[in-house]
N, C-alpha and C positions, 0 to 999 in steps of 0.2 A: 573481571576474568572469572569463566567458570571452569571448573577442573573434573567434574563428577556428573555421570548420567543422572544423579538422585537429585542434583541441583536444578537440572530443567524440569524432572518431574514436580519439584515443590514451586517451580514457576507456574506451571500449568494448575497446579492446586490451588495456589496464591491469587492468580491474575486472571483466570477465566480462559475462555477460547481466544483464539486469534495470535498465537505465538509462532512464529515462522522462523527459518534460519537462512541465512542468505551468505554466498562466499565471493566476496570483493574485495577492493581496497579502502571498504569502509563508507560508511553514510556521509560524511564529508567530499570524499572523493564521487560518489553516485549522484550526488546532489550537483556537484560542480558538472560533471559529463551531462547529466540528464538520461534518464533513463528511455533506450531506444533500441529497436530491433538492430542486431549488428547486421543482419543481411541486407534488409530493405531500406534501412536508416530510417524507418518510421518511428514516430515519437510512441513510447508506451504510456500509460494511463497509471502505472505505478512500477514499483520494483521487482523483479521476478525473485521469488523465494519459495521455500519449501514448508510445506506445514507441518507442525511438530504436534498439534493435536489428531491424536487417532481418529481414522473414521470410524461411524457407526459399526461398519461391519468386522472391525477388527477386534477378535475376541481372546488375542493372547495378551500377555502383559505389557503394558503401555511401554516401559522400558524399550522392549524390543522393536515397537515402533519407531521410537526415538532414534534407537541405534540404525534401524533401516533406513531411514531419512538422512542421516549424519554421514552413513558409511557411505552414500552414493553421491557426497561431495566431493570435488577434487581438492584434495589436500595440499597445502603450500608445497610439499616434496613433490608434488605429482605436476605441478603446475610451471615448470619452466618456458620461458620463452626465449628464442633466440640465445639458447645458453646462460641466460640471467632469469634467478627467480624473482619473480614481482612481489611487491608487498602486499599480497593479497592473504585474506584471512577468514574464518569463519565465523558470525555474529548473529546473535539474536536480535529479533525485532518484534513488536506488536504493532498491528494495523487494520486496517480495513481492506477486505479482499474487493477488487476492483476488475476483474477479469482474468483471464488466461493468456498468457505470453506463447509466441509461435510453437514452443517446444512442449506445451501442456501446461508449464508451471504457472501457479498462482501468482497475480500481480498484486502487490500490495501498495495502498496508499495511507496517508496519514500515519507516517511512520516513527513510530518510539524506541529508541535504540534501548534494549534491554542490556546486553553485555555481549564481550568476546569470548570465545571457545579456546580454551587452550588445546594445542596438540594433543597432549595426553589424552583430552575427552574424546578426542575425534579417534584416538588408536584404542580407547576402552570400547567404544560403539563398532569401530571394525571386528574386536576381538569377539565381542557380545554375539554379533552377528554371523560371524564365521562359527561360533561353536555350536550356536542354536539351530543355524539354517544351512542347507545346501546354495549359500551366494554364489558360487561358480555357475551350479543350474541354472540358476534365476538370469544371471548375466549372459549365458549361453542362450537360454529361450529368447531374451531380449533382442540378442544379436540376429537370430533367427527370424523374428518377427520383422526387423529392420530390413535384411536381406531380401524377404519374402516380397515387401512392400516397396522395393525399390524398382 
């Protein structure tokens, strides 16, 4: 279990590129279900995940990139279905990028599980992102783009 953003930064330093975060019921459940596009039912060549390696254009602190990526995840407290919160959580993986999913997320194959993220780490990321940036403005702009393309 990982509890602090600094632990993720250490993993980036020690393990090189290819670190991703995924929100699901875990790797075993993902393997059992098989990666598939929910809308079309088509099989995917890998698991959808968010990259934690900052892009080359990102010139701000790496911790802020990580916080941004983690703050985009649905936290367990935000994911109820039919009145029941499913056992879903954020977890880190390493793997090989094999494409993009229908939502533009990275598809990762040859998955190696790194660890699970504690909810307090997600909360730390949310706080950092909210303190450092205008996250409400960014979400509002994203919604406007979505409406414009509808």
